C-alpha positions as CSV (number, residue, x, y, z in Angstrom):
1,M,-20.1,-39.1,54.6
2,T,-21.6,-36.5,52.3
3,F,-20.4,-32.8,52.0
4,Y,-22.4,-29.8,50.5
5,I,-20.3,-26.9,49.3
6,N,-21.5,-23.6,48.3
7,A,-19.1,-23.0,45.5
8,R,-20.0,-19.2,45.7
9,Q,-18.0,-19.0,49.1
10,T,-14.6,-17.8,48.8
11,D,-13.2,-20.8,50.5
12,S,-15.1,-23.3,48.3
13,V,-12.2,-24.7,46.7
14,C,-10.4,-25.4,50.0
15,K,-13.5,-27.0,51.2
16,I,-14.0,-29.3,48.1
17,S,-10.3,-30.2,48.2
18,G,-10.7,-31.1,52.0
19,S,-13.9,-32.9,51.8
20,L,-12.4,-35.2,48.6
21,R,-9.2,-36.0,50.6
22,Q,-11.4,-37.1,53.6
23,C,-13.6,-39.5,51.3
24,I,-10.4,-40.8,49.5
25,L,-8.8,-41.5,52.8
26,H,-11.7,-43.4,53.8
27,Y,-10.5,-46.0,51.3
28,R,-7.0,-45.7,52.1
29,N,-5.5,-49.2,51.5
30,N,-8.0,-50.3,49.2
31,W,-6.5,-48.8,45.8
32,S,-3.3,-48.3,43.8
33,E,-4.6,-45.5,41.4
34,L,-7.3,-43.1,40.8
35,V,-9.7,-42.9,37.9
36,F,-12.1,-40.0,37.4
37,L,-15.1,-41.0,35.5
38,C,-16.9,-37.6,34.2
39,I,-20.4,-38.3,33.0
40,G,-22.3,-36.2,30.7
41,T,-22.9,-34.9,27.1
42,D,-21.7,-32.0,25.6
43,R,-25.1,-31.7,23.8
44,V,-27.2,-30.3,26.8
45,T,-25.7,-27.5,28.3
46,G,-26.6,-28.5,32.0
47,D,-25.3,-32.3,31.4
48,C,-21.8,-31.1,30.2
49,L,-20.4,-30.4,33.6
50,G,-19.0,-34.1,33.9
51,P,-17.3,-33.7,30.3
52,F,-16.0,-30.3,31.0
53,V,-14.3,-31.3,34.3
54,G,-12.7,-34.3,32.3
55,Q,-11.4,-32.1,29.6
56,K,-9.7,-29.8,32.3
57,L,-8.5,-32.9,34.3
58,S,-7.2,-34.7,31.3
59,S,-4.2,-32.3,30.8
60,Y,-3.1,-33.5,34.0
61,S,-3.7,-37.1,33.8
62,G,-1.4,-40.1,32.9
63,T,0.9,-40.8,35.6
64,V,-1.3,-40.2,38.8
65,F,-4.6,-40.6,37.7
66,S,-6.7,-41.6,34.7
67,V,-9.5,-39.6,33.1
68,Y,-12.8,-41.2,31.2
69,G,-15.2,-38.7,29.9
70,T,-14.1,-35.4,28.1
71,L,-15.9,-32.9,25.7
72,F,-14.3,-34.7,22.8
73,Q,-14.9,-38.3,24.3
74,P,-17.9,-38.0,26.6
75,V,-19.2,-40.9,28.7
76,H,-23.1,-40.9,28.7
77,A,-26.2,-43.1,28.9
78,L,-25.3,-44.8,25.7
79,N,-21.8,-46.0,26.5
80,L,-21.5,-45.8,30.3
81,T,-22.0,-49.5,30.8
82,D,-19.2,-50.3,28.4
83,I,-16.8,-47.8,29.7
84,Y,-17.2,-48.7,33.4
85,Q,-16.7,-52.2,32.5
86,H,-13.6,-51.3,30.6
87,I,-12.3,-49.1,33.6
88,Q,-13.1,-52.4,35.9
89,T,-11.1,-54.5,33.6
90,H,-8.0,-52.2,32.9
91,H,-7.9,-50.5,36.3
92,P,-9.0,-53.3,38.7
93,N,-7.3,-51.8,41.7
94,A,-8.6,-48.1,41.1
95,L,-10.4,-45.8,43.2
96,I,-13.2,-44.6,41.0
97,I,-14.5,-41.0,41.4
98,A,-17.5,-40.2,39.4
99,I,-18.4,-36.8,38.4
100,D,-21.8,-35.6,37.0
101,A,-24.1,-32.7,37.1
102,S,-27.4,-33.0,39.2
103,L,-30.4,-31.1,39.8
104,G,-31.5,-30.0,43.1
105,E,-33.6,-27.4,45.3
106,K,-33.3,-23.9,44.6
107,K,-31.3,-23.0,47.6
108,H,-28.7,-25.6,46.6
109,L,-28.2,-24.3,43.1
110,G,-24.3,-23.7,42.7
111,Y,-23.5,-26.2,45.3
112,V,-21.2,-29.1,44.9
113,T,-21.7,-32.6,46.8
114,I,-18.9,-34.9,47.4
115,A,-19.7,-38.3,49.3
116,N,-18.6,-41.7,49.6
117,G,-20.5,-44.3,47.7
118,A,-21.8,-44.8,44.1
119,L,-23.1,-42.2,41.8
120,H,-26.6,-43.1,40.2
121,P,-26.4,-41.1,37.1
122,G,-29.3,-40.3,35.0
123,A,-31.7,-40.3,38.3
124,A,-32.9,-36.9,37.5
125,I,-34.3,-37.6,34.2
126,H,-35.6,-41.0,35.1
127,K,-33.1,-43.2,33.2
128,Q,-32.0,-46.5,34.5
129,L,-28.3,-46.4,34.5
130,P,-25.6,-48.6,36.5
131,S,-24.3,-47.0,39.8
132,V,-20.8,-46.4,39.3
133,G,-17.8,-45.1,41.4
134,H,-16.5,-45.5,45.0
135,I,-16.8,-41.7,45.4
136,H,-19.0,-39.4,43.7
137,I,-19.0,-35.3,43.1
138,T,-21.8,-33.5,41.6
139,G,-22.4,-30.0,40.8
140,I,-26.0,-28.9,41.4
141,V,-26.4,-27.0,38.0
142,N,-30.2,-26.4,38.1
143,V,-33.6,-27.0,40.1
144,S,-35.3,-30.2,40.0
145,G,-39.1,-30.4,39.5
146,V,-41.0,-31.0,36.3
147,L,-39.7,-31.5,32.6
148,E,-36.0,-32.1,33.9
149,Q,-34.7,-32.7,30.6
150,L,-35.8,-29.3,29.4
151,T,-34.2,-27.9,32.5
152,L,-31.0,-29.5,31.7
153,Q,-31.3,-27.9,28.2
154,T,-31.9,-24.3,29.5
155,T,-29.5,-24.5,32.0
156,R,-26.9,-21.3,32.1
157,L,-23.4,-22.4,30.7
158,S,-22.0,-19.8,33.0
159,T,-23.1,-22.0,35.9
160,V,-21.5,-25.2,34.6
161,I,-18.5,-23.5,33.9
162,F,-18.1,-21.9,37.4
163,L,-18.8,-25.2,39.1
164,A,-16.6,-27.2,37.0
165,D,-13.6,-24.7,37.7
166,K,-14.2,-25.0,41.4
167,I,-14.5,-28.9,41.0
168,V,-11.1,-29.3,39.1
169,Q,-9.3,-26.7,41.4
170,G,-10.6,-28.7,44.5
171,I,-9.4,-32.0,42.7
172,L,-6.2,-30.7,41.9
173,E,-5.4,-29.0,45.3
174,S,-6.4,-32.8,47.0
175,I,-4.5,-34.9,44.4
176,P,-0.7,-34.6,44.5
177,L,0.5,-34.4,40.8
178,S,3.8,-36.6,41.4
179,K,4.1,-40.3,41.9
180,T,6.3,-39.7,44.9
181,D,3.9,-37.5,46.6
182,F,0.8,-39.6,45.4
183,K,2.2,-42.7,47.4
184,Q,1.8,-40.7,50.7
185,I,-1.8,-40.8,50.6
186,L,-2.2,-44.5,49.6
């Protein structure tokens, strides 16, 4: 199940929320907690989507879900393997939702993708990193092609922030913030 959502459409938050909920319900009885793994670095504008989402979500985390990867404690190529092992050890029954920036076709710039299955971080810049998560969310921040690292470095911050805001709003609409309501989706 893969969803492509144009974040510029007026109903994009509702579509993000509904799509994420469908993906979560696919795993209905296989988990007891949610973990958001927000991947990227604050040192490259195009790659800070994950940490920006993580930073915003972290103010809501704790009782209902956990967040790894923020602007102050990013999860990136150098520490991804260790943090993912930590999550698997300390959250063995978690449904892991991985979030990252991605590059895509020009017509998909500004789209959010949500899908069941692991995320393959670093693929756009040809890095060999472990696949992570049960569900993944990506924001297409720029166009793929040649010189992907340069493309990520020259991505507009406004695009990243716009997509991050839409993703966070969609997540918060799809995830109950109280333990009582949370048990209804389990």
